[in-house]
N, C-alpha and C positions, 0 to 999 in steps of 0.2 A: 210416277211411282216406280220405285226400284225393285226389281225381281232378281234374286240370287239363284243361280242354276248350279247344281252339283254335277260336274262333268263325269263323275265316276258312276252316275246312275243314268238309266235310260230316260228318254223324254216322258214315257208313261209313268215311271217311278217318281220323277220330279212333279208331274201333274198330280199324282196321288198325294204326295206330301203337302202340297199347297191346298188341296181339297180338305185334308184333315185339319190343317192349320186354320182354314177359314171357318170350319165347323166349331172349333174351340173359341175363336174370336166372337162368333155369332152368339154362343152361349154366354160368354162374359158380358156382351152388350145387352143381352136380354136380362141377365141378372142385375146389371146396373140400372136398367130401366125400371125393374120391379122395386129395387131399393129406393129409387127416387120417388116412385109413386107412393110407397109406404111412408116415407118422410113427409111428403106433402099431405097425406091423409092425417097423420098424427098432428101436424101443424094446424090443420083446419079444425080438428077436434079441440085442441088446446086453446084456440082463439089467438087474438093478437097479443103479443107480449107487452104488458103495460110499461110505459116509459118511466124509467126510474127518476124519482124526484131528487134533486140535489138541494139539501138544506144549507143555506148560506147564513152563517152567523155574523150578525152585525156587531162589530167591535168599535165602540166609540173611541175616536182618536183623543188621546190624552193631551191636555193643555201643558204648556211648558212648565207651569208652576206646580203641577200635581206630583212632581217628584219630591217636593218639599212638604212640610206641614203648611197648611194654608186655610184661610177662610175669607169670606167677603163680609165687610162690616154692614151695618144696617143702612148705610148710605151707598153701598155698592163698591167701596174701596177695597182693594186687594191687600191682604197681609200675608207674607210668606215667612217661614221659619226653618232653620236648618235642623235636620235629623241627626247630624253628626258634626264633629269638628271640621271635617272636609267640606260638608255642605255649608256650614257657617262661613267658611273661607270663600266658597264659590259665590254665595249670596253677596258678600261684601265686595268681591272683586268684579263681579259681572252684572249684578242686578241692583246694587245700591246707588241711586242717582241723587243729584243735588236737591231735588224736590222731595225726596223721601225722608222718612223718620226711622231712626235706629232705636229699637227697644230691647231691653235685656233685664231679666230678673236679677236682683241683687243677691245671688247665691252662686256658689261654685258649681259649674256644670249647668248650662242653660242654653236654650235655642236663641240664636240671633234672629230677631224678628224685624222685618222691614215693612213698614206701612207705606205703600206706594202713594206718592203725592201727599204724604202725611204732614208736610209742613203747613199746608192750608187746611188741615182737618180740624174741626172744632174739638173742644176738650172731651166731650162725650164719646166721640169716635176714637180718639187717642186712648181713652180709658178702656174701650173694647179691645184694642190691640194690646194694651198693657195686661189685661186679664189673660189674653191668649199667651203672652210671653211668660206670665207667672205659671200658668198651667203646664207649659212645655219646658219645664225646668226640673232640677233635682228636688225642688220643693214638693212636687207631686209624689215623686218616688219615695221621698222621706216621710210622707204622710202628713205634711204640714197643712194647716187650714188656710193660710194666707202667705203672701210674700210681698216684698217691696220691689218696685220696678222703676227704672229710669229710662229716659229717652235722650237722644242726642241727634245733632244734624250731621250731614255728610262730612263737613270740614272738621268735625271734632273727632272723627274716627280714622285712625291711620294704622299702618303696619310697621312703621319705622320708629326706632328709638335710638338713643345715643349709643347703644351697644349693637345696633344693627337691626335687621328685620326680625320680627317676632315669629314664633312657631305657628304651625297650622291651627287656626281657630282662635288665636290670641290677637288682641288689638290694643293699641294705645289710645286711651280715651282722654280727651282734654276739654277744659272749659266747664261751664256751669251746666248742670243736668236738670231736666224736668223730672220731678219725682211723683210717683203714684204709690201712696203708702197703704199697707195692709190690704192688698188686693186679694179678694177671696178666690180660692182655687175651685172654680165651678165651671163645668162645661154642659152644653145642651146637645143632645143627639135627637135628630128628627128627620123625617122624610118630607121634603117640600111637596106641596099639592101638585099632583100630576107627575111627580118624579118617582124614581125607583131606587136611587142611591141614598145612603145615609149621609147627612151633613152633621158635622161636629163644629159648633161655634161657641164662643164665650156666652155665658148666660146673659150678660149685659146686652150683647148683640141680639139675642133671641127675644128679650123683653122689648127692646126698641123696635124690633120687627113685628111685634105683636103675635108671636107664636104662642098659642094657648096650650097645646098638648105636646109634651116632649119628655124625654128621659133626662133626669138631672144626674150628672156624673160628678162625683167628688172622690178624693183619695180615700181608700178603704182597704178591706182585707180580701176582696175577691180578685183572683188572678186576672190578668189582662185578657187571656184567651177565653176564660169563662165569662168575663164581662162582655166580650165581643159576641159570644154565642147568645147571651141574654138579650143584648141589644138587637141582634138579628131576629130573634124569635118575637120580641115585643113589637118590633117595627116591620115585621114580615119582609125581611131582606135576607137573601141567602148568601150574599157575598161576604163571608166572615173575614176573609183575607183583606178586603178593602177596608172594612171597619177597623181591623187591627192597625192598618196604616194610619188611620185618622186619630188614633188615641195616643196619649203620652205614655211613657214607661212608668210602671208601678202598679199598685193595687187600686181597686175601684169599689165604690159604692154606687149602685144603680137604683134610682127611685123614679117611679112614674109620677109625672106632674100633670 
């Protein structure tokens, strides 16, 4: 320990200074001890502080196709459709394979629908995809009751013409088409047994899957946002934004079946 001596004072004066300093330090130490005892007493009365629970929200990882319009046919085959010209382009360039089927409503402004492995799909499954293509087209927004749809194979759809490459979302279609005439614009909204999210599929797919209770959706006068709220209420699903994503553009008629 280091002791500083003031040489201007006598030895007795230095001793007195240190005695006074020791008394001050002793009082401070006693005060600190009292404060510690008080804190410990308060802590004992309050009891142990409960451990804070951290709520972890489980967010389901989205599948690659959920950024598009999509549904699974009654046989489990996947159909995807573009929500914009850019997505139509993306589907054609990245996801349209030689075993797939290209479907498009015969109206200006429609989703490109690709039925994965659709070449080997029976007619009834292709009809489900055709109804999906009809619903996700301007036909719905224009309030039409039905639309014609055609399908083509991979080699019949290209981006090149004699004048060069076509614009975004435009394609050169060649060869004979398979037609689906007067396809009714009808969708089914339901929640699968044991599920929590709303599924939106063509009515033909719902019937083939044996779904008994669902909401029948047709073109109508109800705004899309209001229709989504009605669907959420009737199907006890709170995620209105997700329902909005699953619906075509335009007005709606919603009926319990």
